[in-house]
C-alpha angles and dihedrals in degrees: 000000000000111000103161146358117217122199134204110217116213110066092006107057100013128034090231109124095076089053091050091055092044093054093044087054091054089054092043093051090050094052101031098248112164130214095015096147092056091048090050091051090051089054097053110129097010130117126244096268092051091046090054089052092051093049090049091048090052100037106022138265092280095056106128095230096161093055095049093041090055091053091045093049091051091055090046096052092045087064100034107037123107096034096303093124104107119236121229117257113275099011094121092046093051094045091049091049092052090048091050091050092047093238116153117249126207137177122217110180133160089220121106118268095240092055094042096053092046095050094044092047093047090047092051094241105106096098094056093072125082093191132015120197118185136195094258092054097068131052100223122053128221128303081057111079097232099107092050093046090051091049090052090048092052093045087048092230134128115255091227088061095050132088120211125201118210139162100193132074091234090052094051090048090052092050091051091047090052092054093245133138103265119212117184121206101181119224116163098344114072116221116269130199087262091056091047089056097044100041121078087215140350113220131184099227145000089259087065090047088056090054091046094052092046086067092048098050 
């Protein structure tokens, strides 16, 4: 029984993670920060607090993360604001299908609520979601399952009857921990043996997810 589908946002709905890394690299080049791409990859799927911890682990407790993040965010929004952030292939088709089949739709993203609502609204996608849970609404970040369990609670559905769509390792771990059906649609992170074991399936695009779910419903 399929009661709901819950999406991650960055790298699943929007093609945003490559732009995040690109703008971080601009800041890193300016200030001579090494290994920024590897650090960004380590942060995929985590909320802002977990991201700070990863940066401090890699660059030291005195690393002025907030200063550099502000500069990076300004560069990001210059290129993404006003609906310019590109959507992933098949997202509209999948959302329309779920709406047509009267299947509940949720969003569980590690990004802050203010940014999430802005990007969804500017991208014309906000109204598709019955519930939106953001990284600053739960205490523990992915890979812990909290955000997905909260999404299921708000949607009033059982985790075992829900599919989650993720691109990151931390996201797939969170889905599995929540007891949901985990679907991986890779973006920047290639599937590993661990992901093959945790995910119910690994599909190349949201169009393929739509075909997969058509067989489930």
